C-alpha atoms as one frame of an Amber mdcrd trajectory, in Angstrom:
protein
 -17.108 -42.367   1.633 -13.817 -40.705   0.289 -15.809 -37.909  -1.418 -17.866
 -36.866   1.438 -13.929 -36.734   3.305 -12.775 -34.430   0.638 -15.712 -32.722
   0.827 -15.597 -31.999   4.724 -11.797 -31.691   4.552 -11.805 -28.493   2.068
 -14.603 -26.468   4.272 -12.730 -27.493   6.943  -9.919 -25.889   5.956 -11.741
 -22.747   3.978 -13.177 -22.492   7.966 -10.200 -22.274   9.932  -8.129 -20.342
   7.104  -8.637 -17.271   4.932  -8.589 -17.069   1.308  -7.067 -14.269   0.364
  -3.583 -15.811   3.232  -3.707 -18.693   0.892  -4.257 -16.712  -2.544  -1.867
 -13.107  -1.770   0.066 -14.125   0.716   0.423 -11.538   3.846   3.611  -9.636
   1.844   3.047  -8.420  -2.507   6.005  -7.997  -4.820   5.832  -3.817  -4.973
   7.725  -2.654  -8.205   8.887   1.378  -7.890   9.973   3.553 -10.970  10.669
   7.284 -11.572  11.211   9.689 -14.865  14.099   9.492 -14.210  15.523   6.301
 -13.417  18.824   5.849 -10.845  16.535   7.512  -8.274  17.371   6.716  -4.646
  14.104   4.978  -2.591  14.152   4.746   1.262  11.187   3.165   2.827  10.017
   3.777   6.159  11.836   0.874   8.088  14.935   0.682   6.209  14.101  -1.175
   2.742  16.027   1.343  -0.562  16.126   0.675  -3.957  17.658   1.855  -6.834
  14.814   2.706  -9.689  13.627   0.467 -11.128  13.418  -1.733  -8.865  10.901
  -4.061  -6.614  11.147  -5.072  -3.172   8.840  -7.087  -1.136   7.017  -5.041
   1.529   3.625  -6.246   3.954   0.258  -5.624   2.808  -1.625  -4.207   5.897
   1.316  -1.666   6.420   1.011   1.602   5.433   4.476   3.924   4.911   6.317
   6.332   3.749   8.893   6.463   0.851  11.094   9.096   0.320  12.813   9.996
  -2.871  16.412  11.382  -3.618  17.506  11.809  -7.032  21.054  14.844  -7.767
  18.901  17.431  -9.656  15.298  16.794  -8.711  13.077  18.289  -5.645  13.230
  15.807  -3.360   9.915  13.756  -2.555   7.952  11.255  -0.374   4.776   9.273
  -1.583   2.637   7.332   1.409   1.060   4.367   0.525  -1.755   3.463   1.866
  -3.054  -0.406   2.585  -6.092  -0.702   1.991  -8.984  -3.284   2.183  -9.168
  -5.769  -0.960 -12.396  -7.370  -2.324 -11.600 -10.609  -1.173 -12.396  -9.921
   2.658 -16.455  -9.816   1.256 -15.980 -13.454  -0.672 -14.431 -14.136   3.111
 -17.660 -13.040   4.570 -19.878 -15.036   1.639 -18.353 -18.512   1.834 -15.813
 -18.688   5.733 -18.786 -16.795   7.604 -16.626 -14.061   8.070 -14.165 -16.679
   9.512 -11.822 -16.177   6.927 -12.526 -12.781   7.138 -11.621 -12.553  10.345
  -8.098 -13.941   9.650  -7.543 -12.170   6.864  -8.361  -8.692   8.197  -6.075
  -9.461  11.106  -2.546 -10.316   8.993  -3.336  -8.143   6.575  -3.779 -10.597
   3.915  -6.930  -9.180   1.759  -4.991  -5.632   2.055  -3.794  -4.217  -1.450
  -1.371  -1.293  -1.272  -2.003   1.676  -3.158  -0.637   3.145  -5.370   0.585
   0.386  -6.914   3.525   0.366  -8.328   4.888   3.289  -7.592   6.002   5.054
 -11.078   6.285   8.998  -9.785   7.795  11.669 -12.586  10.357  13.558 -10.715
  10.660  17.817 -10.456  13.796  19.194 -11.618  15.353  20.962  -9.236  14.462
  24.758  -9.325  11.421  24.147 -11.504   8.472  25.039  -9.538   6.515  21.831
 -11.130   4.746  19.753  -9.020   5.529  15.996  -9.129   3.410  13.566 -11.045
   1.797   9.805  -9.572   2.183   7.620 -12.610   0.469   4.707 -13.452   1.460
   1.145 -14.693   0.778   2.935 -18.779   2.811   5.916 -17.634  -0.420   8.211
 -17.722  -0.856  11.477 -15.108  -2.845   9.994 -12.185  -1.925  13.516  -9.350
   0.705  15.731  -8.360   2.221  14.105  -5.658   1.024  16.764  -3.175  -2.063
  15.254  -4.319  -2.391  12.069  -3.337  -0.368  12.246  -0.703  -3.001  14.992
   0.670  -5.892  12.126   0.119  -4.758   9.646   2.538  -2.616  11.738   4.782
  -4.797  11.450   7.435  -5.279   7.492   7.365  -1.395   6.260   6.953  -1.090
   9.335   9.719  -2.735   6.543  11.692  -0.322   4.106  11.700   2.710   6.059
  10.631   2.605   8.554  12.497   1.641  12.319  12.268   5.334  13.843  12.188
   6.192  11.329   9.484   2.900  11.058   7.191   3.278  15.761   7.847  -0.090
  16.121   9.233  -1.803  18.138  11.077  -4.620  17.367  12.454  -7.607  20.686
  12.058  -8.763  21.520  15.325 -11.639  20.437  14.930 -10.452  16.819  14.980
  -9.170  17.511  17.348 -12.138  17.885  19.459 -13.325  14.336  18.710 -15.807
  15.698  16.041
């Protein structure tokens, strides 16, 4: 009898709550670093720190990070909230209820890039700022990354902050 009750309670819990919400929460620790260190980082909406640093961010929110250090070109990075793999597990195990909960609160999302590591360009050098992976290897230029996610991130933070100008065919709804 106890075993049946425990299994029923477990099944009810899984059906009424998102798995990612339980496992991940709706926020995530977000590490930032720059080469060289000591850059001022300001996230859209106000959180700020000096690199290297770590802040807690909401998983479901796209954002913009402005980076400034004396002697280096100022740069910004668009952070995209992407759907994570736990959504598919929710659909398979929870019949979609968990996926709907996690989708609504963003618990199944992951911020990209994460961690944020940027090699800054010396002022006047003409070099681009580079986006690095957690091992310090170059992923792309910051501009290439921003161009890749700009249209999507602009939907949530706004065209002006994402520096996004829709092409004529986008405006026409094509």
